[in-house]
gemmi code that builds the backbone of each chain (N, CA, C; Angstrom):
import gemmi

chains = {
    "A": [
        ("SER", (71.490, -200.310, -260.436), (71.426, -200.973, -259.137), (70.083, -201.680, -258.980)),
        ("ALA", (69.984, -202.540, -257.975), (68.787, -203.343, -257.776), (67.606, -202.476, -257.370)),
        ("VAL", (66.427, -202.968, -257.735), (65.192, -202.340, -257.296), (64.525, -203.279, -256.313)),
        ("ILE", (64.104, -202.755, -255.174), (63.468, -203.566, -254.138), (62.047, -203.086, -253.932)),
        ("SER", (61.132, -204.035, -253.951), (59.745, -203.741, -253.619), (59.492, -204.233, -252.206)),
        ("GLN", (59.165, -203.323, -251.304), (58.933, -203.682, -249.905), (57.478, -203.414, -249.558)),
        ("LYS", (56.861, -204.412, -248.921), (55.459, -204.297, -248.548), (55.225, -204.814, -247.143)),
        ("PRO", (54.284, -204.300, -246.367), (53.517, -203.103, -246.671), (54.343, -201.850, -246.438)),
        ("SER", (53.881, -200.716, -246.924), (54.612, -199.473, -246.697), (54.374, -198.953, -245.292)),
        ("ARG", (53.217, -199.242, -244.758), (52.901, -198.865, -243.378), (51.776, -199.734, -242.864)),
        ("ASP", (51.718, -199.844, -241.546), (50.637, -200.605, -240.932), (50.480, -200.181, -239.482)),
        ("ILE", (49.260, -200.295, -239.015), (48.946, -200.070, -237.608), (48.431, -201.388, -237.070)),
        ("CYS", (49.089, -201.920, -236.042), (48.779, -203.255, -235.548), (48.465, -203.238, -234.064)),
        ("GLN", (47.680, -204.202, -233.656), (47.353, -204.359, -232.247), (48.491, -205.081, -231.537)),
        ("ARG", (48.713, -204.714, -230.311), (49.748, -205.413, -229.538), (49.396, -206.879, -229.405)),
        ("GLY", (50.447, -207.709, -229.393), (50.250, -209.147, -229.289), (50.119, -209.860, -230.624)),
        ("THR", (49.915, -209.099, -231.689), (49.802, -209.709, -233.016), (51.162, -209.720, -233.710)),
        ("SER", (51.193, -210.262, -234.910), (52.429, -210.350, -235.695), (52.226, -209.707, -237.057)),
        ("LEU", (53.291, -209.198, -237.618), (53.263, -208.607, -238.949), (54.424, -209.173, -239.760)),
        ("THR", (54.138, -209.567, -240.979), (55.179, -210.046, -241.869), (55.445, -209.016, -242.961)),
        ("ILE", (56.693, -208.641, -243.101), (57.143, -207.664, -244.083), (57.858, -208.411, -245.210)),
        ("GLN", (57.561, -208.030, -246.438), (58.139, -208.721, -247.586), (59.056, -207.798, -248.371)),
        ("CYS", (60.134, -208.371, -248.886), (61.008, -207.649, -249.809), (61.280, -208.518, -251.025)),
        ("GLN", (60.962, -207.955, -252.183), (61.179, -208.626, -253.458), (62.200, -207.827, -254.245)),
        ("VAL", (63.280, -208.498, -254.670), (64.338, -207.834, -255.429), (64.202, -208.214, -256.896)),
        ("ASP", (64.554, -207.282, -257.776), (64.339, -207.530, -259.207), (65.434, -208.370, -259.840)),
        ("SER", (66.435, -208.779, -259.058), (67.474, -209.665, -259.559), (68.042, -210.472, -258.393)),
        ("GLN", (68.783, -211.498, -258.700), (69.289, -212.373, -257.652), (70.407, -211.697, -256.862)),
        ("VAL", (70.338, -211.816, -255.562), (71.356, -211.252, -254.679), (71.677, -212.272, -253.603)),
        ("THR", (72.926, -212.280, -253.176), (73.340, -213.249, -252.176), (72.909, -212.820, -250.778)),
        ("MET", (73.200, -211.584, -250.447), (72.994, -211.136, -249.077), (71.849, -210.124, -249.003)),
        ("MET", (70.974, -210.337, -248.039), (69.936, -209.364, -247.744), (70.031, -209.023, -246.270)),
        ("PHE", (69.754, -207.780, -245.971), (69.875, -207.280, -244.613), (68.554, -206.674, -244.167)),
        ("TRP", (68.256, -206.850, -242.899), (67.067, -206.237, -242.311), (67.496, -205.281, -241.204)),
        ("TYR", (66.960, -204.043, -241.279), (67.298, -203.002, -240.308), (66.039, -202.523, -239.598)),
        ("ARG", (66.230, -202.026, -238.407), (65.162, -201.355, -237.665), (65.613, -199.917, -237.392)),
        ("GLN", (64.679, -199.003, -237.536), (64.939, -197.606, -237.214), (63.851, -197.122, -236.270)),
        ("GLN", (64.172, -197.046, -235.008), (63.221, -196.558, -234.024), (63.050, -195.046, -234.196)),
        ("PRO", (61.925, -194.503, -233.710), (61.621, -193.084, -233.951), (62.763, -192.164, -233.543)),
        ("GLY", (63.188, -191.329, -234.470), (64.239, -190.362, -234.210), (65.633, -190.954, -234.067)),
        ("GLN", (65.770, -192.230, -234.369), (67.052, -192.903, -234.162), (67.691, -193.289, -235.490)),
        ("SER", (68.877, -193.863, -235.366), (69.591, -194.341, -236.545), (69.137, -195.761, -236.903)),
        ("LEU", (69.714, -196.310, -237.940), (69.383, -197.669, -238.345), (70.237, -198.661, -237.573)),
        ("THR", (69.590, -199.737, -237.149), (70.272, -200.817, -236.441), (70.026, -202.120, -237.181)),
        ("LEU", (71.084, -202.849, -237.449), (70.950, -204.112, -238.167), (70.304, -205.164, -237.275)),
        ("ILE", (69.250, -205.793, -237.810), (68.598, -206.876, -237.093), (69.286, -208.199, -237.417)),
        ("ALA", (69.411, -208.474, -238.714), (69.963, -209.769, -239.131), (70.366, -209.727, -240.594)),
        ("THR", (71.206, -210.682, -240.941), (71.628, -210.897, -242.321), (71.000, -212.199, -242.799)),
        ("ALA", (70.376, -212.161, -243.971), (69.682, -213.327, -244.498), (70.354, -213.799, -245.779)),
        ("ASN", (70.900, -214.999, -245.738), (71.480, -215.617, -246.918), (70.596, -216.766, -247.350)),
        ("GLN", (70.464, -216.945, -248.637), (69.621, -218.013, -249.150), (70.184, -219.373, -248.786)),
        ("GLY", (69.327, -220.244, -248.291), (69.744, -221.604, -248.000), (70.356, -221.814, -246.635)),
        ("SER", (70.397, -220.784, -245.829), (70.943, -220.944, -244.484), (70.137, -220.113, -243.498)),
        ("GLU", (70.334, -220.398, -242.233), (69.641, -219.632, -241.202), (70.150, -218.191, -241.201)),
        ("ALA", (69.265, -217.282, -240.888), (69.682, -215.888, -240.776), (70.623, -215.721, -239.593)),
        ("THR", (71.497, -214.762, -239.712), (72.444, -214.442, -238.632), (71.961, -213.190, -237.930)),
        ("TYR", (71.673, -213.301, -236.643), (71.093, -212.200, -235.888), (72.166, -211.428, -235.127)),
        ("GLU", (71.938, -210.134, -235.033), (72.824, -209.271, -234.261), (72.453, -209.351, -232.784)),
        ("SER", (73.402, -208.894, -231.978), (73.174, -208.891, -230.538), (71.928, -208.087, -230.196)),
        ("GLY", (71.068, -208.661, -229.384), (69.849, -207.980, -228.975), (68.633, -208.355, -229.789)),
        ("PHE", (68.830, -209.126, -230.835), (67.723, -209.577, -231.675), (67.714, -211.104, -231.703)),
        ("VAL", (66.523, -211.687, -231.557), (66.408, -213.143, -231.512), (65.409, -213.639, -232.537)),
        ("ILE", (65.620, -214.876, -232.943), (64.815, -215.466, -234.008), (63.351, -215.595, -233.606)),
        ("ASP", (63.069, -215.854, -232.346), (61.671, -216.021, -231.922), (60.883, -214.723, -232.091)),
        ("LYS", (61.538, -213.615, -231.937), (60.892, -212.315, -232.050), (60.878, -211.824, -233.502)),
        ("PHE", (61.936, -212.086, -234.227), (62.082, -211.599, -235.603), (62.435, -212.750, -236.557)),
        ("PRO", (61.551, -213.709, -236.747), (61.867, -214.787, -237.688), (61.984, -214.264, -239.107)),
        ("ILE", (62.958, -214.792, -239.828), (63.259, -214.366, -241.189), (63.233, -215.580, -242.099)),
        ("SER", (62.654, -215.414, -243.269), (62.735, -216.458, -244.288), (63.453, -215.916, -245.505)),
        ("ARG", (64.163, -216.806, -246.207), (64.877, -216.429, -247.435), (64.772, -217.621, -248.367)),
        ("PRO", (63.603, -217.809, -248.980), (63.389, -219.024, -249.771), (64.146, -219.059, -251.093)),
        ("ASN", (64.514, -217.900, -251.622), (65.270, -217.877, -252.873), (66.108, -216.602, -252.918)),
        ("LEU", (66.795, -216.388, -254.028), (67.755, -215.288, -254.113), (67.120, -213.943, -254.419)),
        ("THR", (65.790, -213.895, -254.541), (65.142, -212.614, -254.837), (64.107, -212.205, -253.801)),
        ("PHE", (63.933, -212.957, -252.758), (62.823, -212.703, -251.845), (63.212, -212.999, -250.397)),
        ("SER", (62.666, -212.189, -249.484), (62.862, -212.439, -248.062), (61.692, -211.831, -247.289)),
        ("THR", (61.401, -212.409, -246.143), (60.401, -211.831, -245.249), (60.971, -211.707, -243.848)),
        ("LEU", (60.503, -210.673, -243.160), (60.796, -210.464, -241.744), (59.457, -210.401, -241.024)),
        ("THR", (59.320, -211.191, -239.982), (58.113, -211.145, -239.158), (58.447, -210.507, -237.827)),
        ("VAL", (57.628, -209.564, -237.423), (57.734, -208.973, -236.093), (56.641, -209.642, -235.263)),
        ("SER", (57.047, -210.438, -234.280), (56.110, -211.299, -233.554), (55.711, -210.697, -232.220)),
        ("ASN", (54.513, -211.057, -231.792), (54.030, -210.670, -230.462), (54.370, -209.203, -230.177)),
        ("MET", (53.855, -208.349, -231.028), (54.265, -206.945, -231.016), (53.839, -206.190, -229.772)),
        ("SER", (54.681, -205.242, -229.397), (54.388, -204.298, -228.321), (54.636, -202.897, -228.872)),
        ("PRO", (54.170, -201.870, -228.181), (54.398, -200.499, -228.683), (55.876, -200.185, -228.923)),
        ("GLU", (56.772, -200.850, -228.198), (58.212, -200.610, -228.388), (58.710, -201.085, -229.756)),
        ("ASP", (57.930, -201.879, -230.440), (58.293, -202.335, -231.781), (57.919, -201.323, -232.858)),
        ("SER", (57.266, -200.259, -232.480), (56.917, -199.220, -233.455), (58.192, -198.617, -234.017)),
        ("SER", (58.399, -198.791, -235.294), (59.650, -198.401, -235.946), (59.438, -198.410, -237.453)),
        ("ILE", (60.471, -197.972, -238.147), (60.560, -198.221, -239.594), (61.465, -199.426, -239.774)),
        ("TYR", (61.016, -200.386, -240.555), (61.811, -201.572, -240.860), (62.205, -201.500, -242.334)),
        ("LEU", (63.478, -201.722, -242.581), (63.992, -201.610, -243.950), (64.794, -202.855, -244.320)),
        ("CYS", (64.621, -203.308, -245.535), (65.487, -204.346, -246.069), (66.502, -203.691, -247.001)),
        ("SER", (67.601, -204.379, -247.196), (68.675, -203.836, -248.020), (69.425, -204.986, -248.684)),
        ("VAL", (69.966, -204.720, -249.852), (70.777, -205.722, -250.530), (72.106, -205.103, -250.938)),
        ("LEU", (73.097, -205.954, -251.039), (74.435, -205.535, -251.446), (74.632, -205.913, -252.898)),
        ("ARG", (74.922, -204.923, -253.726), (75.152, -205.161, -255.136), (76.456, -204.500, -255.536)),
        ("GLY", (77.557, -205.210, -255.439), (78.825, -204.651, -255.875), (79.473, -203.778, -254.821)),
        ("ARG", (80.499, -203.074, -255.224), (81.330, -202.344, -254.275), (80.551, -201.245, -253.555)),
        ("ASP", (79.765, -200.520, -254.281), (79.070, -199.405, -253.653), (77.576, -199.492, -253.825)),
        ("GLY", (77.099, -200.667, -254.104), (75.708, -200.793, -254.526), (74.762, -201.299, -253.479)),
        ("TYR", (74.669, -200.619, -252.334), (73.622, -200.971, -251.383), (72.330, -200.302, -251.838)),
        ("THR", (71.298, -201.086, -251.928), (69.971, -200.564, -252.239), (69.055, -200.901, -251.082)),
        ("PHE", (68.206, -199.949, -250.729), (67.251, -200.150, -249.638), (65.841, -200.209, -250.191)),
        ("GLY", (65.008, -200.993, -249.524), (63.591, -200.919, -249.792), (63.052, -199.593, -249.276)),
        ("SER", (61.814, -199.313, -249.620), (61.215, -198.024, -249.257), (60.802, -197.959, -247.800)),
        ("GLY", (60.902, -199.082, -247.089), (60.621, -199.075, -245.662), (59.182, -199.419, -245.326)),
        ("THR", (59.020, -199.998, -244.138), (57.692, -200.292, -243.582), (57.572, -199.535, -242.279)),
        ("ARG", (56.636, -198.609, -242.248), (56.423, -197.796, -241.042), (55.371, -198.491, -240.191)),
        ("LEU", (55.815, -199.065, -239.073), (54.945, -199.853, -238.210), (54.596, -199.090, -236.943)),
        ("THR", (53.319, -199.044, -236.655), (52.820, -198.462, -235.398), (52.059, -199.551, -234.663)),
        ("VAL", (52.431, -199.789, -233.409), (51.757, -200.793, -232.594), (50.953, -200.076, -231.510)),
        ("VAL", (49.665, -200.382, -231.462), (48.782, -199.696, -230.504), (48.229, -200.670, -229.469)),
    ],
    "B": [
        ("ALA", (86.063, -202.364, -231.683), (84.839, -202.452, -232.467), (84.720, -201.234, -233.369)),
        ("GLN", (84.079, -201.460, -234.511), (83.901, -200.358, -235.449), (82.837, -199.395, -234.946)),
        ("LYS", (83.076, -198.115, -235.224), (82.156, -197.108, -234.728), (82.121, -195.931, -235.686)),
        ("ILE", (80.931, -195.355, -235.833), (80.729, -194.176, -236.672), (80.127, -193.093, -235.800)),
        ("THR", (80.647, -191.879, -235.883), (80.158, -190.783, -235.045), (79.815, -189.574, -235.896)),
        ("GLN", (78.594, -189.108, -235.731), (78.162, -187.840, -236.325), (77.807, -186.931, -235.159)),
        ("THR", (78.566, -185.869, -234.986), (78.450, -185.038, -233.788), (77.460, -183.892, -233.936)),
        ("GLN", (76.926, -183.699, -235.127), (76.008, -182.588, -235.375), (74.566, -183.112, -235.449)),
        ("PRO", (73.783, -182.979, -234.385), (72.400, -183.456, -234.451), (71.595, -182.704, -235.506)),
        ("GLY", (71.875, -181.391, -235.650), (71.150, -180.589, -236.617), (72.061, -179.528, -237.220)),
        ("MET", (71.802, -179.241, -238.486), (72.545, -178.184, -239.180), (71.569, -177.347, -239.991)),
        ("PHE", (71.892, -176.060, -240.087), (71.073, -175.146, -240.877), (71.957, -174.497, -241.929)),
        ("VAL", (71.398, -174.306, -243.110), (72.153, -173.667, -244.187), (71.195, -172.836, -245.032)),
        ("GLN", (71.722, -171.777, -245.577), (70.930, -170.930, -246.462), (70.952, -171.541, -247.861)),
        ("GLU", (69.826, -171.441, -248.522), (69.745, -171.932, -249.899), (70.878, -171.348, -250.732)),
        ("LYS", (71.486, -172.212, -251.571), (72.583, -171.868, -252.487), (73.945, -171.822, -251.804)),
        ("GLU", (73.969, -171.952, -250.485), (75.242, -172.002, -249.790), (75.732, -173.449, -249.708)),
        ("ALA", (77.015, -173.630, -249.379), (77.577, -174.956, -249.164), (77.497, -175.308, -247.677)),
        ("VAL", (77.440, -176.612, -247.406), (77.385, -177.073, -246.019), (78.214, -178.350, -245.892)),
        ("THR", (78.853, -178.500, -244.740), (79.647, -179.695, -244.463), (79.048, -180.449, -243.295)),
        ("LEU", (78.810, -181.724, -243.498), (78.296, -182.599, -242.449), (79.432, -183.509, -242.006)),
        ("ASP", (79.662, -183.545, -240.701), (80.834, -184.242, -240.174), (80.573, -185.716, -239.911)),
        ("CYS", (81.617, -186.508, -240.093), (81.555, -187.934, -239.807), (82.954, -188.417, -239.451)),
        ("THR", (83.091, -189.039, -238.307), (84.351, -189.683, -237.965), (84.088, -191.162, -237.730)),
        ("TYR", (85.104, -191.955, -237.906), (84.931, -193.400, -237.791), (86.124, -193.992, -237.049)),
        ("ASP", (85.934, -195.191, -236.608), (86.988, -195.864, -235.874), (87.013, -197.329, -236.282)),
        ("THR", (88.105, -197.749, -236.846), (88.293, -199.151, -237.184), (89.781, -199.445, -237.223)),
        ("SER", (90.141, -200.653, -236.917), (91.544, -201.053, -236.978), (91.848, -201.804, -238.270)),
        ("ASP", (90.799, -202.042, -239.073), (91.006, -202.765, -240.320), (91.394, -201.786, -241.418)),
        ("PRO", (92.388, -202.116, -242.250), (92.800, -201.179, -243.305), (91.835, -201.123, -244.485)),
        ("SER", (90.943, -202.103, -244.589), (90.019, -202.162, -245.716), (88.595, -201.903, -245.238)),
        ("TYR", (88.000, -200.833, -245.725), (86.636, -200.492, -245.323), (86.040, -199.570, -246.372)),
        ("GLY", (84.744, -199.403, -246.291), (84.039, -198.508, -247.200), (83.161, -197.554, -246.406)),
        ("LEU", (83.072, -196.340, -246.879), (82.289, -195.309, -246.201), (81.194, -194.799, -247.137)),
        ("PHE", (80.016, -194.623, -246.606), (78.842, -194.240, -247.393), (78.137, -193.061, -246.734)),
        ("TRP", (77.460, -192.306, -247.553), (76.522, -191.300, -247.071), (75.172, -191.578, -247.716)),
        ("TYR", (74.138, -191.511, -246.856), (72.764, -191.681, -247.307), (71.931, -190.490, -246.860)),
        ("LYS", (70.931, -190.189, -247.661), (69.953, -189.157, -247.346), (68.632, -189.848, -247.054)),
        ("GLN", (67.967, -189.428, -245.978), (66.661, -189.983, -245.648), (65.645, -188.842, -245.521)),
        ("PRO", (64.826, -188.628, -246.530), (63.766, -187.618, -246.420), (62.704, -188.084, -245.425)),
        ("SER", (61.733, -187.233, -245.196), (60.685, -187.568, -244.230), (59.875, -188.788, -244.658)),
        ("SER", (59.916, -189.142, -245.913), (59.208, -190.324, -246.401), (59.817, -191.619, -245.864)),
        ("GLY", (61.055, -191.567, -245.405), (61.686, -192.732, -244.803), (62.594, -193.535, -245.715)),
        ("GLU", (62.563, -193.294, -247.004), (63.439, -194.061, -247.893), (64.891, -193.660, -247.682)),
        ("MET", (65.783, -194.555, -248.016), (67.222, -194.296, -247.904), (67.773, -194.095, -249.307)),
        ("ILE", (68.366, -192.921, -249.532), (68.875, -192.567, -250.853), (70.391, -192.523, -250.788)),
        ("PHE", (71.048, -193.348, -251.595), (72.507, -193.379, -251.641), (73.033, -192.092, -252.262)),
        ("LEU", (74.050, -191.506, -251.619), (74.634, -190.267, -252.122), (76.034, -190.474, -252.683)),
        ("ILE", (76.903, -191.113, -251.884), (78.307, -191.140, -252.263), (79.030, -192.232, -251.495)),
        ("TYR", (80.100, -192.756, -252.111), (80.887, -193.838, -251.524), (82.375, -193.520, -251.617)),
        ("GLN", (83.095, -193.902, -250.559), (84.555, -193.759, -250.549), (85.177, -195.042, -250.027)),
        ("GLY", (86.052, -195.645, -250.805), (86.779, -196.812, -250.354), (88.049, -196.396, -249.636)),
        ("SER", (88.483, -197.202, -248.695), (89.639, -196.818, -247.879), (90.916, -196.737, -248.698)),
        ("TYR", (90.972, -197.414, -249.834), (92.170, -197.384, -250.668), (92.050, -196.414, -251.844)),
        ("ASP", (90.920, -195.754, -251.930), (90.741, -194.797, -253.032), (91.674, -193.610, -252.840)),
        ("GLN", (92.372, -193.251, -253.905), (93.341, -192.160, -253.826), (92.670, -190.792, -253.892)),
        ("GLN", (91.579, -190.731, -254.621), (90.899, -189.448, -254.809), (89.674, -189.374, -253.907)),
        ("ASN", (89.338, -188.160, -253.512), (88.082, -187.955, -252.797), (86.920, -188.163, -253.760)),
        ("ALA", (85.883, -188.840, -253.278), (84.729, -189.133, -254.126), (83.900, -187.877, -254.374)),
        ("THR", (83.354, -187.797, -255.569), (82.424, -186.714, -255.903), (81.271, -187.304, -256.707)),
        ("GLU", (80.063, -186.754, -256.448), (78.866, -187.144, -257.188), (78.001, -185.913, -257.326)),
        ("GLY", (78.135, -185.221, -258.445), (77.336, -184.015, -258.655), (77.640, -182.964, -257.608)),
        ("ARG", (76.612, -182.554, -256.842), (76.803, -181.523, -255.821), (77.385, -182.078, -254.520)),
        ("TYR", (77.566, -183.382, -254.470), (78.088, -184.015, -253.258), (79.567, -184.352, -253.430)),
        ("SER", (80.343, -184.062, -252.421), (81.730, -184.492, -252.399), (82.065, -184.971, -250.999)),
        ("LEU", (83.032, -185.834, -250.934), (83.416, -186.416, -249.654), (84.828, -185.974, -249.340)),
        ("ASN", (85.001, -185.293, -248.239), (86.312, -184.850, -247.774), (86.888, -185.957, -246.891)),
        ("PHE", (87.675, -186.822, -247.529), (88.196, -188.017, -246.866), (89.587, -187.722, -246.324)),
        ("GLN", (89.723, -187.756, -245.000), (91.011, -187.567, -244.356), (91.311, -188.821, -243.552)),
        ("LYS", (92.045, -189.711, -244.189), (92.244, -191.051, -243.649), (92.975, -191.036, -242.319)),
        ("ALA", (94.009, -190.204, -242.209), (94.800, -190.175, -240.981), (93.971, -189.687, -239.805)),
        ("ARG", (93.040, -188.815, -240.082), (92.174, -188.296, -239.029), (90.904, -189.123, -238.880)),
        ("LYS", (90.744, -190.111, -239.734), (89.551, -190.977, -239.724), (88.278, -190.144, -239.796)),
        ("SER", (88.268, -189.271, -240.787), (87.064, -188.483, -240.999), (86.630, -188.576, -242.457)),
        ("ALA", (85.336, -188.481, -242.664), (84.753, -188.604, -243.999), (83.568, -187.639, -244.066)),
        ("ASN", (83.866, -186.375, -244.160), (82.824, -185.350, -244.121), (82.162, -185.190, -245.484)),
        ("LEU", (80.863, -185.002, -245.468), (80.096, -184.779, -246.692), (79.958, -183.277, -246.926)),
        ("VAL", (80.280, -182.860, -248.125), (80.113, -181.467, -248.516), (79.015, -181.393, -249.572)),
        ("ILE", (78.012, -180.591, -249.287), (76.940, -180.350, -250.254), (77.099, -178.926, -250.753)),
        ("SER", (77.301, -178.780, -252.027), (77.460, -177.437, -252.587), (76.104, -176.941, -253.087)),
        ("ALA", (75.956, -175.627, -253.127), (74.754, -175.000, -253.682), (73.486, -175.662, -253.148)),
        ("SER", (73.284, -175.589, -251.830), (72.157, -176.270, -251.185), (70.828, -175.872, -251.809)),
        ("GLN", (69.937, -176.840, -251.852), (68.587, -176.636, -252.366), (67.576, -176.979, -251.271)),
        ("LEU", (66.386, -176.426, -251.397), (65.358, -176.696, -250.387), (65.097, -178.192, -250.260)),
        ("GLY", (65.195, -178.908, -251.368), (64.969, -180.348, -251.354), (66.062, -181.147, -250.661)),
        ("ASP", (67.128, -180.478, -250.262), (68.188, -181.158, -249.518), (67.831, -181.323, -248.042)),
        ("SER", (66.782, -180.663, -247.601), (66.367, -180.791, -246.206), (65.965, -182.235, -245.932)),
        ("ALA", (66.681, -182.882, -245.014), (66.479, -184.305, -244.737), (67.420, -184.718, -243.617)),
        ("MET", (67.328, -185.991, -243.236), (68.293, -186.592, -242.324), (69.404, -187.192, -243.173)),
        ("TYR", (70.652, -187.020, -242.735), (71.798, -187.567, -243.452), (72.558, -188.526, -242.542)),
        ("PHE", (72.832, -189.712, -243.083), (73.544, -190.728, -242.326), (74.878, -191.056, -242.985)),
        ("CYS", (75.889, -191.134, -242.145), (77.180, -191.674, -242.541), (77.191, -193.150, -242.121)),
        ("ALA", (77.783, -194.003, -242.937), (77.799, -195.422, -242.611), (79.107, -196.047, -243.061)),
        ("MET", (79.491, -197.096, -242.367), (80.724, -197.809, -242.712), (80.405, -199.276, -242.951)),
        ("ARG", (80.950, -199.787, -244.031), (80.816, -201.218, -244.285), (81.846, -201.933, -243.435)),
        ("MET", (81.366, -202.871, -242.670), (82.247, -203.562, -241.755), (83.116, -204.555, -242.514)),
        ("PRO", (84.387, -204.547, -242.235), (85.290, -205.475, -242.913), (85.207, -206.857, -242.283)),
        ("GLY", (85.944, -207.790, -242.835), (85.981, -209.121, -242.255), (85.058, -210.068, -242.975)),
        ("SER", (85.464, -211.302, -243.051), (84.704, -212.293, -243.825), (83.356, -212.587, -243.196)),
        ("THR", (83.268, -212.563, -241.896), (81.992, -212.885, -241.251), (81.071, -211.681, -241.159)),
        ("SER", (81.632, -210.503, -241.306), (80.810, -209.296, -241.166), (80.580, -208.586, -242.482)),
        ("TYR", (81.198, -209.115, -243.548), (81.182, -208.372, -244.800), (79.770, -208.073, -245.242)),
        ("GLY", (79.591, -206.834, -245.627), (78.297, -206.417, -246.136), (77.487, -205.648, -245.122)),
        ("LYS", (77.743, -205.840, -243.858), (76.966, -205.124, -242.856), (77.367, -203.658, -242.831)),
        ("LEU", (76.387, -202.809, -242.636), (76.633, -201.377, -242.495), (76.407, -200.966, -241.049)),
        ("THR", (77.321, -200.169, -240.533), (77.137, -199.527, -239.238), (76.878, -198.057, -239.495)),
        ("PHE", (75.803, -197.536, -238.913), (75.376, -196.169, -239.190), (75.730, -195.239, -238.042)),
        ("GLY", (76.002, -193.985, -238.402), (76.119, -192.943, -237.406), (74.748, -192.516, -236.924)),
        ("GLN", (74.742, -191.557, -236.006), (73.489, -191.141, -235.381), (72.625, -190.291, -236.294)),
        ("GLY", (73.233, -189.726, -237.318), (72.486, -188.904, -238.259), (72.559, -187.426, -237.947)),
        ("THR", (72.425, -186.619, -238.991), (72.369, -185.155, -238.877), (71.152, -184.673, -239.652)),
        ("ILE", (70.300, -183.896, -238.993), (69.146, -183.313, -239.684), (69.588, -181.992, -240.315)),
        ("LEU", (69.492, -181.924, -241.618), (69.846, -180.707, -242.347), (68.581, -179.955, -242.725)),
        ("THR", (68.569, -178.682, -242.409), (67.457, -177.812, -242.797), (68.004, -176.706, -243.684)),
        ("VAL", (67.432, -176.588, -244.861), (67.836, -175.554, -245.809), (66.802, -174.439, -245.779)),
        ("HIS", (67.245, -173.241, -245.474), (66.363, -172.078, -245.417), (66.367, -171.326, -246.742)),
        ("PRO", (65.181, -170.841, -247.160), (65.136, -170.058, -248.406), (65.778, -168.682, -248.239)),
    ],
}
model = gemmi.Model(1)
for chain_id, residues in chains.items():
    chain = gemmi.Chain(chain_id)
    for i, (resn, *xyz) in enumerate(residues, 1):
        res = gemmi.Residue()
        res.name, res.seqid = resn, gemmi.SeqId(i, " ")
        for name, pos in zip(("N", "CA", "C"), xyz):
            atom = gemmi.Atom()
            atom.name, atom.element = name, gemmi.Element(name[0])
            atom.pos, atom.b_iso = gemmi.Position(*pos), 0.0
            res.add_atom(atom)
        chain.add_residue(res)
    model.add_chain(chain)
structure = gemmi.Structure()
structure.add_model(model)
structure.setup_entities()
């Protein structure tokens, strides 16, 4: 299955600033997914990122707050903009590889102070 | 709308015993996939097992097996011979069907499993 390198693994940020999270996959994949996991909660899909097209956002998530880039089939970034303490979460990227081949990045643990 | 429900916020099991983690789902589409993931305190998501809606046999992967009861829309995870390292959060998830939704996973609320020595 695919290997994903996700950076940074954790960060502490000031409110009002932005953080960009990167995911690099070791092979080409069509679909990449970005999830948020708030403290003690389950994973919630933020958006689906396909190469060459705009990301598709889920209800409750907007591009101005979570802009996503997908410049090629092995790389994607998620930016958390104008952060507030409510954005403190684990952010995870994921790729679909075959019937049962979802692979997740190791996650970015974000704390906003 | 598709929905995944895990009704056990926490479960406790003695080391070397078996434990069942419950998962029910709701979908009107005949084609779907069900997954179980383990999330240790480090936060990574570890794939455990997969069951397709058309699979005739219940899935097994080492100490993990999936008790798939399609008519009851349940997909319970059975962990045999629990180990201390099994202590973690466990998520049930469903791959959403449909051409526009394909690939998306919907997750249950999770169950925290604690294995006692």
